[in-house]
C-alpha positions, 0 to 999 in steps of 0.5 A: 244649279237650276236656281243659279241658272235661273238667277243668271237668266234673270240678271241677263234679262234685266241687264238687256232691259236697262241697256236698251239704248245700247242694244237698239229698239226692242219689239215684242209680240204675243199670240195665243190661239185657243181652239175647240174642235169636234170630229168623228173617225169612221174606222169601219162600217160599225165602228165610229169614234167621236172627239170633242175637245179643247186645246192651245193651237199656238202660243207664240213669242216674237222678239225683234231688235233694230240697231241701225242697219241690223235687225234681229228676230226670234220666234218661239211657240210655247205650245210645242216648245219649238224655236221657229225663227232665229234670224239676223238681217242686214240692210245694205239699202232700203231695197236690198238686205241680207238674211241669215239664220233660221227663217222662212224663205222662198216657197208656197205663199199658202204656207209659212209666208202667210203669218199665223195671225193672218191665216184665213180659216182655222188651218192653213191650206193643204196646198202649202202644208203638203208642199212643205212636207214634201221638200222636208221643211214641215214648219216652212223654215230652214237654216240658210242665208238669203238675199232679198232685193226689191226693184219698184213693185218686184221683189226677188229672193235667192236662198241657199239652205241646208235643205232639210228644215231640221238640220242645224249644222254645228261642226266642232272638229270632233268625230260624230255620227253626223260627220259621215254625212256628205252634203256636197259643195252646193247648198239647197237653192230656192228662188222667188219673184213676187209683186204687190200692187197698189190696187190690192193684187199680189202674186208670185212664182217660186222655184226650188232646185233639187240637190241629190246630196240634201233634198232631191226634190224640185218644186214649183209654187205660184200664188195670186191674191186679191185683198182690196186696201179698203176691205170693208162691208160689201167687199170681196177678197180672194186667193188662188194657190198652186204647188208641185213637188217632184221627188227624185229619190226613188227609181222614177220621179214621183210628182205630187201637186195641188191647188186651192181657191178661196173667197171671203165676203165682208158681210158687216165691218165686223163679220166675214164669211168665206169658203175654200176649195183645195185638192192634193194629188200625191202622184199625178201618174196614179189614178183615184189617189187625190183628196181635198177639202171643202171648207166654209167659215166665219170670222168675227172681230169686235175691233175691225180697225185692229182685225187680228188683235181679237179674232173669232173663227168658226170653220166647218171642213168637209173632206173628200177623197178618191180613195175607197173608204176614205177619209176616216174623218170626213167632217171637222169643226174648229172654233178658234179664239185668237188674241194678238198682242203687239 
């Protein structure tokens, strides 16, 4: 039976490849990010664990098909066996499109809205990662539909989603445990306004509304980035991010927030050095519970004209915490080797 399924998949793939003109123009992209890490865990005053190891951070396959006003996009990560994106776009005009499926919508720019091929250090900022966890979209994606409209340099986005990024509704008029879940008549709603100027400056603000039947968390994020169009030796680029989430599920609202700033300097055409400071407060009404990171690093590409295609990253992160006897892993080193084929 498994051989029959494999044979069927091969036949289907060959059929698609041999009928490209009927389907549209396909595009494929592959990303592999392998890494080595070193860290120590201080379990107690007399107990410390050292870890040095290797792994695959990402092994992504992207597929895109364009047919007239329709565009299909799928992204799969073999390293974790997860389908990240499966979306369909319909372009009403050059500046207005409709999107439906599972995708990255309005939210923290420090999260999924920064491509995995363009992450500044080894990992994304905690400002984006912890915001995503707070609103139940740990991989920055949700099932829903979105309208994206651009007027001049201003882009507007409105997204209606399931709220929880792991919820994929499949009602078949059959009874199941999930049939007792009440989502109400309104979807989760997120709004975003962003802009990108010709001088390399970009910024935006996002608002997420709470929904007591889905994700009863309101959120606010904002960003201001500078990346010169001609980023070369002697140039500087920088980022500032802010995220906030107010959880209304308990007896009282718990508001968490964080911010981060970072900058990179292009030392040579092939090498840049940078640093980042970020902090997250899980409850603004409590004292001495904030934590954060101070990261320094260097990125090297042997091909400056195609910076992301072959990229080496070395970063050292020093963790900070206001909580007594934390963090357990105060220091971690990452070395990342990225290959991006497109």
